[in-house]
Each structure stands twice: as structure tokens, then as C-alpha cells.
C-alpha positions, 0 to 999 in steps of 0.5 A: 500499499505504501509503495503505490501511495509513492508511485502515485506521488511521483511524476514528471514536474516541470521546472519553475523557470519554464512557467516563469519564461511563459508568464514573461512572454505572455506579459510581453505580447499583452503589453505590446497588444494594449500599446498598439490600441494606447497609441491608436495604431490603425492601418497598414502598420497594425495590420503589419505587426499582425501578420508579422507576429501572427501569421509569419513567426510561427512558420518560421519558427517550426522551419528552424525546429525542423532544421535543428532535427535534420542537424540532429538526425544527421548527427545521429546517423553519423554516430551510429556509422562510426560505433556500429559500422555501416553494415553488410 
């Protein structure tokens, strides 16, 4: 019974730094949103900011992530070839 209770308590815990970083970025984005309304930015500037942050940045970040994964996959392949050989 004691082992079951211990197993139930254990689990994955995210570091507090992750939460603070996410909340920090949410604060920055909210501040930018309020400043756009406060300064009365309208027209092409407002729409270019929306296009930049909401439409263009996420795909660019996905492409960066894909590039990192391609680099890591090549590293893994070369490491396996070096240590295990090319095969028959």
C-alpha cells in the first residue's frame, strides 16, 4: 500500500523557470497589444504587426525547429555509422 502511494505522488514536474518564461512572454505580448491600442496605431502598420507576429513568426519558428531536427538526425546517423559500422 505504501509503494502505491509513493508511485502516485511521483511524476513529471516542470521546472519553475518554464512557467516564468511563458508568463513573461505573455506579459510582453499583452503589453504590446495594449500599447498598439493606446497609441492608436491603425491601418497598414497595425495589420503588418498582426501579419508579422501571428502569421509569419510561427512558421519560421517551425522551420527553425525542423532544421535543428535535420541537423540532429544527421549527427545521430553519423554517430551510429562510426560506432556500429556501415553494415553489410
